[in-house]
C-alpha positions as a printed Julia matrix, in Angstrom:
357×3 Matrix{Float64}:
   6.7    23.62  -11.47
   5.22   20.21  -13.08
   5.15   17.29  -11.02
   7.55   15.5   -13.26
  10.23   18.31  -12.44
   9.4    18.18   -8.36
  10.29   14.61   -8.77
  13.66   15.34  -10.64
  16.88   12.98   -8.97
  18.71   16.16  -10.4
  21.45   17.03   -7.97
  20.4    20.44   -7.91
  17.32   19.85   -6.14
  16.57   17.68   -2.81
  14.28   15.11   -3.37
  10.74   15.27   -1.21
  10.28   12.51    0.89
   6.87   12.15    2.75
   6.59    9.44    5.19
   3.44    7.72    6.59
   2.72    6.73   10.3
   0.37    5.51   12.99
  -1.45    7.58   15.76
   1.6     6.02   18.22
   5.04    6.92   16.29
   2.92    9.92   14.75
   2.9    11.22   18.54
  -0.94   11.33   18.67
  -1.32    8.65   21.76
  -1.79    5.1    22.12
  -5.45    3.18   21.3
  -7.57    6.19   22.94
  -6.32    7.37   19.51
  -7.07    4.6    16.89
  -9.88    5.84   15.52
  -8.36    9.34   14.08
  -8.45    9.79   10.85
  -5.55   10.89    8.5
  -4.09   14.1     9.25
  -0.91   15.62    7.54
   2.04   17.53    9.81
   4.81   19.71    8.12
   8.34   18.08    7.99
   9.71   14.84   10.01
   7.6    13.76   13.24
   8.98   11.01   15.06
  10.67    8.32   13.0
  10.9    10.38   10.64
  13.29   12.63   12.13
  15.54    9.51   12.09
  14.66    8.79    8.41
  15.83   12.39    7.5
  19.26   12.51    9.02
  20.06    9.01    7.82
  18.99   10.6     4.28
  21.35   13.59    4.77
  21.37   16.06    1.98
  19.51   13.52   -0.28
  16.42   14.39    0.5
  13.55   16.52    2.6
  11.4    14.92    4.46
   8.36   17.68    3.63
   5.41   15.98    5.27
   4.58   13.16    7.92
   1.18   11.79    7.32
  -0.28    9.96   10.5
  -3.38    7.75   11.17
  -5.07    5.67   13.46
  -5.12    2.35   13.43
  -8.34    1.24   13.26
  -9.34    4.09   11.03
  -7.66    2.26    7.97
  -7.94   -1.76    9.58
 -11.69   -0.99    9.44
 -12.29    0.78    6.43
  -8.94   -0.48    4.3
 -10.23    0.05    0.85
 -11.83    3.34    1.46
  -9.16    5.1     3.9
  -6.5     4.03    1.46
  -7.56    6.28   -1.15
  -8.74    8.66    1.14
  -4.71    8.36    1.97
  -3.64    8.34   -1.42
  -5.47   11.94   -2.41
  -3.6    13.58    0.73
  -0.35   12.09   -0.57
  -0.54   12.86   -4.32
  -1.42   16.58   -3.3
   1.88   16.74   -1.53
   4.28   15.78   -4.59
   6.6    13.49   -3.3
   9.98   11.71   -5.11
   9.82    8.94   -2.8
   7.06    7.51   -0.13
   8.18    5.54    3.27
   5.92    3.81    5.43
   6.45    2.72    8.98
   8.7     0.56    9.75
   5.38   -1.18   11.52
   8.14   -4.3    12.88
   5.39   -7.34   13.77
   2.3    -4.56   14.8
  -0.31   -6.44   12.87
  -3.27   -3.33   11.72
   0.26   -0.82   11.17
   1.6    -3.29    9.24
  -1.29   -3.63    6.83
  -2.07   -0.19    6.66
   1.77    0.74    5.88
   2.08   -2.7     3.35
  -1.6    -1.12    1.33
  -0.28    2.57    1.5
   2.86    1.77    0.35
   1.85   -0.64   -2.4
  -1.21    2.3    -3.66
   1.45    4.99   -3.59
   3.95    3.01   -6.11
   1.02    1.74   -8.47
  -0.87    4.5    -8.76
   1.49    7.74   -8.27
   4.59    6.02  -10.08
   7.07    6.84   -7.21
   9.09    4.31   -5.31
   7.67    3.34   -1.77
   9.65    1.44    0.56
   8.28   -0.52    4.03
   9.16   -1.9     6.99
   7.82   -5.66    8.58
   8.81   -7.94   10.41
   8.7   -11.36    7.96
   5.87  -12.6    10.13
   3.34   -9.42    9.91
   0.14  -10.27    8.05
   1.06   -7.2     5.96
   4.22   -8.4     4.68
   2.62  -11.19    2.4
   0.08   -8.89    1.13
   2.68   -6.39    0.01
   6.34   -8.06   -0.69
   5.74   -8.82   -3.99
   4.44   -5.18   -4.67
   7.08   -3.29   -2.98
  10.41   -3.29   -1.17
   9.68   -4.28    2.35
  12.61   -4.34    4.44
  13.01   -7.3     7.33
  13.02   -5.94   10.64
  12.95   -7.46   14.13
   9.63   -8.09   15.98
   9.76   -4.55   17.64
  11.06   -0.77   17.75
  14.28   -1.64   19.53
  15.51   -2.16   15.86
  14.27    0.99   14.69
  17.89    2.18   13.3
  19.02   -0.79   11.71
  15.02   -0.92    9.73
  15.41    2.76    9.09
  19.16    2.57    7.86
  17.94    0.02    5.34
  15.13    1.72    4.25
  17.32    4.62    3.85
  19.8     2.77    1.36
  17.02    1.53   -0.61
  15.23    4.43   -1.41
  18.0     6.22   -1.93
  19.47    4.05   -4.58
  15.98    3.44   -6.49
  15.99    7.36   -6.94
  19.33    6.94   -8.51
  18.46    3.84  -10.51
  21.06    1.98   -9.08
  20.9    -1.95   -8.63
  19.47   -3.67   -5.97
  20.81   -6.79   -5.18
  19.23  -10.17   -3.75
  16.77   -9.95   -0.87
  19.16  -12.09    1.34
  22.14   -9.95    0.39
  19.77   -6.42    0.86
  18.1    -7.24    3.73
  14.31   -6.92    2.41
  11.79   -9.65    1.86
  11.84  -12.04   -1.32
   9.54  -10.4    -4.07
   9.52  -13.72   -6.38
  11.57  -12.62   -9.2
  14.36  -14.23  -10.45
  17.19  -13.2   -12.38
  20.16  -13.55  -14.1
  23.53  -12.71  -12.71
  27.34  -13.26  -13.08
  29.14  -15.34  -10.9
  32.36  -16.59  -10.59
  31.51  -20.55  -10.58
  28.72  -22.85  -13.4
  25.58  -24.15  -11.74
  26.84  -27.52  -11.67
  29.65  -26.72   -9.67
  27.99  -24.65   -7.07
  25.17  -28.07   -7.24
  28.17  -30.47   -6.38
  29.52  -28.13   -3.49
  26.36  -27.52   -1.58
  25.74  -31.81   -1.91
  28.76  -31.97   -0.6
  28.5   -29.74    1.97
  25.05  -31.3     3.14
  27.24  -34.53    3.07
  29.63  -33.29    5.48
  26.92  -31.49    7.73
  28.54  -27.87    6.62
  26.54  -24.73    6.35
  25.47  -24.08    2.74
  22.59  -22.1     1.63
  20.08  -23.05   -1.11
  19.76  -20.57   -4.35
  16.12  -21.9    -4.96
  14.38  -21.66   -1.73
  11.07  -23.87   -2.16
   8.63  -22.88    0.38
   7.54  -25.21    3.57
   3.55  -25.49    3.86
   2.44  -26.7     7.28
  -0.46  -29.04    6.31
  -3.4   -29.19    9.46
  -6.08  -31.61    8.72
  -9.24  -30.77    9.53
 -10.47  -31.69   12.99
 -12.85  -34.65   12.54
 -16.95  -33.51   13.23
 -18.71  -34.15   16.06
 -20.27  -37.95   16.6
 -23.44  -36.84   18.67
 -23.51  -32.86   19.3
 -26.46  -33.12   21.86
 -24.09  -34.8    24.34
 -21.0   -32.83   23.58
 -19.07  -30.74   26.04
 -18.15  -27.51   24.01
 -15.06  -24.91   25.62
 -14.36  -21.33   24.69
 -10.7   -20.28   23.99
  -9.66  -16.67   22.98
  -6.65  -14.99   22.3
  -8.64  -12.06   23.09
  -6.67  -10.95   26.49
  -9.89  -11.01   29.09
  -8.29  -11.68   32.44
  -9.6   -11.12   35.91
  -8.32   -7.27   37.42
  -4.82   -7.12   38.13
  -4.28   -9.8    35.32
  -2.82  -12.54   38.06
  -1.23  -14.69   35.62
   0.79  -11.96   34.33
  -0.26  -12.13   30.3
   1.5   -10.07   28.05
  -0.56   -7.64   26.14
   2.42   -8.23   23.07
   4.8   -10.76   22.45
   2.85  -13.33   24.36
   3.92  -16.67   25.48
   1.31  -17.6    28.56
  -2.25  -19.27   28.58
  -4.31  -19.17   31.65
  -7.73  -20.64   32.58
 -10.52  -18.72   34.29
 -13.95  -19.31   34.92
 -16.62  -18.14   32.88
 -19.38  -17.22   35.81
 -15.93  -15.53   37.32
 -15.3   -13.12   34.81
 -18.84  -11.94   33.74
 -19.61  -11.59   37.41
 -16.5    -9.22   38.36
 -14.29   -6.58   36.91
 -12.12   -7.86   33.93
  -9.13   -6.22   32.12
  -8.06   -6.42   28.68
  -4.29   -7.56   28.78
  -4.01   -7.17   24.74
  -2.44   -4.04   22.99
  -3.3    -5.04   19.23
  -7.0    -3.89   19.16
  -9.31   -1.41   20.86
 -11.22   -2.94   23.45
 -14.07   -0.56   24.34
 -16.74   -2.94   23.08
 -15.29   -5.64   24.76
 -15.4    -3.71   28.0
 -19.03   -2.69   27.65
 -20.29   -6.36   26.4
 -17.99   -9.25   27.4
 -20.53  -11.73   25.1
 -18.95   -9.77   22.15
 -15.39  -11.68   22.49
 -16.93  -14.72   24.92
 -20.26  -15.17   23.62
 -21.44  -17.22   26.8
 -24.79  -15.87   26.45
 -25.99  -17.28   23.62
 -24.33  -20.59   23.88
 -26.22  -20.56   27.42
 -29.16  -20.27   25.58
 -28.01  -23.4    22.69
 -27.1   -25.23   25.65
 -31.18  -24.81   27.36
 -32.8   -25.6    24.1
 -30.61  -29.1    24.27
 -28.8   -28.31   21.06
 -25.59  -29.04   22.69
 -24.78  -30.88   25.84
 -23.25  -28.65   28.23
 -20.82  -25.21   27.9
 -17.47  -26.34   29.35
 -17.62  -23.88   32.66
 -13.88  -22.79   32.03
 -12.81  -20.45   29.08
  -8.43  -20.4    28.46
  -7.45  -17.26   27.71
  -4.51  -16.17   26.09
  -2.98  -12.68   24.01
  -2.28  -13.44   20.5
  -0.53   -9.7    19.94
   2.25   -9.58   17.72
   2.94  -13.2    19.01
   5.88  -15.72   17.41
   4.11  -18.79   14.87
   6.26  -20.97   17.28
   5.32  -19.44   20.57
   1.52  -19.86   19.19
   2.36  -23.01   18.52
   3.05  -23.71   22.06
   0.35  -22.12   23.39
  -1.77  -24.41   21.19
  -0.83  -27.5    22.7
  -0.86  -26.52   25.95
  -4.54  -25.64   26.01
  -5.17  -28.44   23.67
  -4.35  -30.95   26.07
  -5.57  -29.57   29.1
  -8.91  -29.6    27.34
  -8.28  -33.15   26.34
  -7.58  -34.03   30.08
 -10.94  -32.38   31.18
 -12.65  -34.24   28.57
 -13.92  -31.11   26.14
 -15.51  -32.62   22.93
 -15.32  -29.72   20.61
 -13.52  -25.79   21.04
 -15.43  -22.43   19.78
 -11.87  -19.79   19.4
 -13.15  -16.19   19.59
 -10.3   -14.05   18.31
 -10.08   -9.85   17.7
């Protein structure tokens, strides 16, 4: 049977569906399984079971492809090529990845694999991501990216939209605007017939704006925040330098209750104490094994103390500021950043080294 036959949209054949999931949603485990390479499970696993029920008789999830987040994130191009070979052999008519919500590594993987499947295999591919997921901007112009909530609490809503768009793509049915259909804008402008001409619509919007009534523009202009760089230090040899990290390092028992994801809390800790006593990592967005093995990998105290002793800069501030940046919204990041910055200014710190994961 040829590939073209396998991908038929005839009413006499079910569409062959292949889904991609990470190690968590693929039911292999959590961060301890993040390094697992690609494997294939026959039929639907985890969220793919819900997708199967939503597709009903239109399609059959013939396989679920699973891979650990670290395996892809650390070798993205090579891993995607590896995944494409596996997916090709499964001969899908339609491909789904995720949804990944606001999980960064998972979102990047979903976007990269979906984009490659659509480009290289010539079949429709759909994923689902929170708009602030780093994978969203990478792939939204290449594939349909259903706009999801921040976490898996909205799994059914996300998969319902993904299934609907996938079904309509295979049936060659028209898909409307991003706002109407619930996907992220793809950067395309399409002509469509509307009841009112542009001049009247424009006047109506202007009158609504003047009157303070809600209105929606037809041409959204992207807003980019300009952040000017900080001025250079006047004299680094007398400067006090502090460490700030979003890697979630906290004392044992996490006394300030910094959250492992969607965090809004920051806290100051003594550098000497955190190195001398047991600590933990309040962050679920990376595997902390390397940090646990040597804390200097995230808080480079060893090198900075050497530089301080050599007189390269004035002094290392004895307090570091910690938070978790995993799936944290931009608004929360701004609030935490402003709070930490004000505290550093109050303490007379001259400069900051921000370490991240």
